[in-house]
C-alpha positions as CSV (number, residue, x, y, z in Angstrom):
1,M,-98.6,-223.6,-177.6
2,K,-97.8,-223.5,-173.9
3,A,-101.4,-222.6,-173.1
4,R,-102.6,-225.9,-174.7
5,Y,-100.3,-227.9,-172.5
6,D,-101.3,-225.9,-169.4
7,Y,-104.9,-226.4,-170.2
8,G,-104.5,-230.2,-170.6
9,L,-102.5,-230.5,-167.4
10,L,-105.1,-228.4,-165.5
11,I,-107.9,-230.7,-166.8
12,F,-106.0,-233.8,-165.7
13,I,-105.3,-232.4,-162.2
14,L,-109.0,-231.3,-161.8
15,T,-110.4,-234.7,-162.9
16,F,-107.9,-236.5,-160.7
17,C,-108.9,-234.4,-157.7
18,L,-112.6,-234.9,-158.4
19,I,-112.1,-238.7,-158.6
20,S,-110.0,-239.0,-155.5
21,V,-112.4,-236.8,-153.4
22,S,-115.6,-238.4,-154.7
23,G,-115.4,-241.5,-152.4
24,Y,-113.6,-244.0,-154.6
25,R,-111.3,-246.5,-152.8
26,D,-107.6,-245.9,-153.0
27,E,-106.9,-248.7,-155.5
28,E,-109.7,-247.4,-157.8
29,V,-108.1,-243.9,-157.8
30,L,-104.7,-245.2,-158.8
31,E,-106.2,-247.5,-161.4
32,M,-108.2,-244.5,-162.8
33,A,-105.1,-242.3,-162.8
34,H,-103.1,-245.0,-164.6
35,K,-105.7,-245.4,-167.3
36,R,-105.9,-241.7,-167.8
37,V,-102.2,-241.2,-168.1
38,S,-101.8,-244.1,-170.4
39,T,-104.6,-242.8,-172.6
40,I,-103.0,-239.3,-172.7
41,L,-99.6,-240.8,-173.7
42,L,-101.2,-243.1,-176.3
43,G,-103.0,-240.1,-177.8
44,G,-99.9,-238.0,-177.8
45,F,-97.8,-240.7,-179.5
46,T,-100.5,-241.3,-182.0
47,A,-100.6,-237.6,-182.9
48,L,-96.9,-237.4,-183.2
49,F,-96.8,-240.5,-185.4
50,V,-99.4,-239.1,-187.7
51,C,-97.7,-235.7,-187.9
52,I,-94.3,-237.2,-188.6
53,F,-94.9,-240.3,-190.8
54,I,-98.4,-240.2,-192.3
55,Y,-99.1,-236.5,-193.0
56,P,-96.0,-234.6,-192.3
57,V,-96.5,-230.9,-191.7
58,W,-93.2,-229.1,-192.2
59,A,-92.6,-225.4,-192.4
60,G,-89.9,-225.7,-195.0
61,D,-91.0,-223.5,-197.9
62,D,-93.2,-221.2,-195.9
63,L,-90.4,-220.7,-193.3
64,H,-87.8,-220.0,-196.0
65,S,-90.0,-217.5,-197.9
66,S,-91.0,-215.8,-194.7
67,A,-87.4,-215.5,-193.5
68,A,-86.3,-214.2,-197.0
69,N,-89.0,-211.6,-197.1
70,N,-88.2,-210.4,-193.5
71,L,-84.5,-210.2,-194.4
72,E,-85.3,-208.3,-197.6
73,K,-87.4,-205.8,-195.6
74,L,-84.6,-205.4,-193.0
75,A,-82.1,-204.8,-195.8
76,S,-84.2,-202.2,-197.5
77,F,-84.7,-200.4,-194.1
78,L,-81.0,-200.4,-193.3
79,E,-80.1,-199.3,-196.8
80,G,-81.5,-195.9,-196.1
81,F,-79.1,-195.4,-193.1
82,G,-76.0,-196.5,-195.0
83,D,-75.3,-193.3,-196.8
84,E,-75.9,-191.3,-193.6
85,Y,-73.6,-193.2,-191.3
86,F,-70.9,-194.6,-193.5
87,T,-69.7,-191.6,-195.3
88,K,-66.0,-190.6,-195.2
89,S,-65.3,-187.5,-193.2
90,N,-63.0,-184.9,-194.7
């Protein structure tokens, strides 16, 4: 997930540098940066709104069954060591 954010930030920095170097005047560069940042924020908030309210994607049942299966596997693995390590010595 971190790679996606790194890629987005890298693209923003590269396009900002290209715009600022390409000969625009200072006020156009700041206006372009403002438009780009506001577009990114609007897109991010729209994506969050859709994911939370319109089509929620929760990991509820999948997360529960995955955790239960992993704990069951761990329990069966550790069950084999129980007799060997927890026996009473004479």
